[in-house]
C-alpha positions as CSV (number, residue, x, y, z in Angstrom):
1,M,198.9,167.4,101.9
2,R,197.0,168.3,104.6
3,P,197.0,165.9,107.6
4,S,193.7,164.2,108.3
5,N,192.3,164.9,111.7
6,L,191.7,161.0,112.7
7,I,190.3,162.5,116.3
8,A,187.4,164.8,114.2
9,D,186.6,162.0,111.5
10,V,186.4,159.3,114.4
11,P,182.7,160.4,115.2
12,A,181.8,160.6,111.9
13,M,183.0,157.0,111.4
14,A,181.4,156.1,114.1
15,N,178.2,157.5,112.6
16,M,178.7,155.6,109.5
17,Q,179.3,151.8,111.1
18,A,176.8,152.4,113.0
19,A,174.5,152.8,110.8
20,Q,175.8,150.0,108.8
21,F,175.1,148.2,111.8
22,L,171.9,148.7,112.3
23,M,171.1,147.8,108.5
24,V,172.8,144.6,109.0
25,G,170.9,144.2,111.9
26,G,167.3,145.2,110.3
27,F,168.3,142.5,107.4
28,V,168.8,139.7,110.4
29,M,165.9,140.4,111.9
30,L,163.7,140.6,108.9
31,A,165.4,137.2,107.7
32,W,164.6,135.8,111.2
33,V,160.5,137.3,110.9
34,L,160.6,135.4,107.5
35,V,161.8,132.4,108.1
36,R,159.9,131.7,111.4
37,R,156.8,132.2,109.5
38,R,157.8,129.7,107.0
39,I,158.4,126.8,109.7
40,R,155.0,127.9,111.5
41,T,153.3,127.5,107.9
42,G,154.7,124.5,107.3
43,K,154.3,123.0,110.9
44,R,150.3,124.0,110.2
45,F,150.2,122.5,106.9
46,H,151.6,119.1,108.4
47,Q,149.8,119.0,110.8
48,E,146.7,119.7,108.6
49,A,147.9,117.0,106.5
50,R,148.4,114.5,109.3
51,A,145.0,115.1,110.8
52,A,143.8,114.5,106.9
53,N,145.6,111.3,106.6
54,K,144.9,110.1,110.2
55,V,140.9,110.3,108.8
56,I,141.9,109.0,105.5
57,K,142.9,106.1,107.5
58,G,140.3,105.5,109.6
59,M,137.9,106.0,106.6
60,R,139.6,103.2,104.9
61,H,139.9,100.6,107.8
62,R,136.4,101.2,109.1
63,K,134.5,98.1,108.3
64,E,131.1,98.5,108.0
65,P,128.0,96.6,109.7
66,S,126.8,93.4,108.0
67,I,123.7,94.7,109.1
68,P,122.6,98.5,108.2
69,L,121.8,100.4,111.1
70,S,123.1,97.7,113.5
71,D,124.7,100.4,115.9
72,A,121.5,102.2,116.0
73,P,119.3,103.0,118.9
74,A,117.3,100.1,120.1
75,E,114.1,101.3,118.8
76,T,115.5,102.1,115.3
77,Q,116.6,98.1,114.8
78,R,113.3,97.5,115.8
79,W,111.8,99.5,113.3
80,Q,114.1,97.9,110.8
81,A,113.1,94.2,111.8
82,A,109.4,95.0,111.4
83,M,110.0,96.8,107.9
84,F,112.0,93.5,106.9
85,D,109.1,91.3,108.3
86,L,106.9,93.4,105.9
87,Q,109.2,93.0,103.0
88,R,109.2,89.3,103.1
89,E,105.2,88.9,103.9
90,L,104.7,91.6,100.5
91,K,107.1,89.5,98.6
92,A,105.4,86.3,99.5
93,E,102.4,87.6,99.1
94,L,103.2,89.0,95.5
95,D,105.0,85.8,94.4
96,T,101.8,84.1,95.0
97,R,99.8,86.5,93.1
98,I,102.1,86.2,90.4
99,M,101.7,82.8,89.8
100,V,97.8,82.7,90.2
101,V,98.0,85.0,87.1
102,Q,100.5,83.0,85.3
103,T,98.2,79.9,86.0
104,L,95.2,82.1,84.2
105,L,97.3,82.7,81.9
106,N,97.9,79.3,81.3
107,Q,94.5,78.2,81.2
108,A,93.1,81.3,78.8
109,D,95.9,80.1,76.2
110,D,94.8,76.4,76.5
111,R,91.4,77.6,75.8
112,I,92.4,79.5,72.9
113,A,93.7,76.8,71.3
114,K,90.9,74.9,72.0
115,L,88.4,77.3,70.4
116,N,91.2,78.0,67.4
117,G,90.6,74.0,66.6
118,V,86.9,74.2,67.3
119,Q,86.5,76.9,65.0
120,A,88.9,75.4,62.5
121,G,86.3,72.7,62.1
122,L,83.2,75.2,61.7
123,T,85.1,76.7,58.8
124,Q,85.8,72.9,57.1
125,P,82.4,72.1,55.4
126,S,82.7,68.2,55.7
127,K,78.9,67.2,55.3
128,P,76.5,68.7,52.5
129,E,74.6,71.7,53.6
130,S,71.6,70.6,55.7
131,S,68.0,71.7,55.2
132,L,67.9,73.9,57.8
133,R,71.1,75.7,56.8
134,L,69.6,76.1,53.4
135,Q,66.6,77.8,54.7
136,I,68.7,80.1,56.9
137,R,70.6,81.2,53.8
138,E,67.6,81.7,52.0
139,L,66.1,84.0,54.4
140,L,69.6,86.0,54.8
141,N,69.4,86.1,50.9
142,R,65.9,87.9,50.9
143,G,67.5,90.5,53.4
144,H,66.2,88.8,56.8
145,N,68.3,89.4,59.8
146,A,69.1,86.8,62.2
147,R,66.8,88.0,65.0
148,E,63.8,87.8,62.4
149,I,65.0,84.4,61.0
150,A,65.1,82.8,64.0
151,T,61.8,84.2,65.1
152,Q,60.4,82.5,62.0
153,M,62.0,79.5,62.1
154,G,61.6,79.1,66.1
155,L,64.8,78.6,66.9
156,P,66.9,80.2,69.2
157,L,69.1,83.4,68.0
158,D,72.5,82.2,69.0
159,D,72.2,79.1,66.9
160,V,71.0,80.8,63.8
161,E,74.1,84.0,64.7
162,L,76.5,80.6,64.5
163,T,74.9,79.5,61.2
164,I,75.1,83.0,59.3
165,A,79.0,82.9,60.8
166,S,79.6,79.5,59.2
167,L,78.3,80.4,56.2
C-alpha cells in the first residue's frame, strides 16, 4: 500500500467540503425565502380577512333610520315631505271616490231589486184581461207592430210596448 499524500488530498477535500457547504447554504436560503413568502401571504390574508370582518361587523351593527333618507340633504328631505303629503291627499281622494262608487252600487242594487219586484208583479195576472189588452192582442195577432197599434188606438207607444211585453 502506498501511503496517501494527505497534503495533496487536502485541496481536493476542501473543494468538496466547500461545495457541500455552498449546497447546504443554498438550501437554507431557499427555505428562508419560501418561509418569508408564506408569512407575507398569511399576513396579507389575515389583513384582508380582518378588514372584511370589520366591514361585516359594521353592517350588522348599523341601524337604519326609522325615516328613509333622514340623513339626506335638506332639499331631498323637502321633496320627500312633499311626496308624503301628496300621497296622503291622493289616498284620501281615492278613498272618497271608492265610497261614492260603493254607494252608487248599493243604490243600483236596490233599484234592480225594486224593478224585479215590479216585473214579478206584472207577470202575475191578478185580474182578468181588460178590453184594452184584448184589443192590443187582437191587433198584434193580425200582424200589426207596436207603433201601428199605438197610432190606431191613440195610446202612447211605451204603454203599448209594455202591454205587449206583459202578454
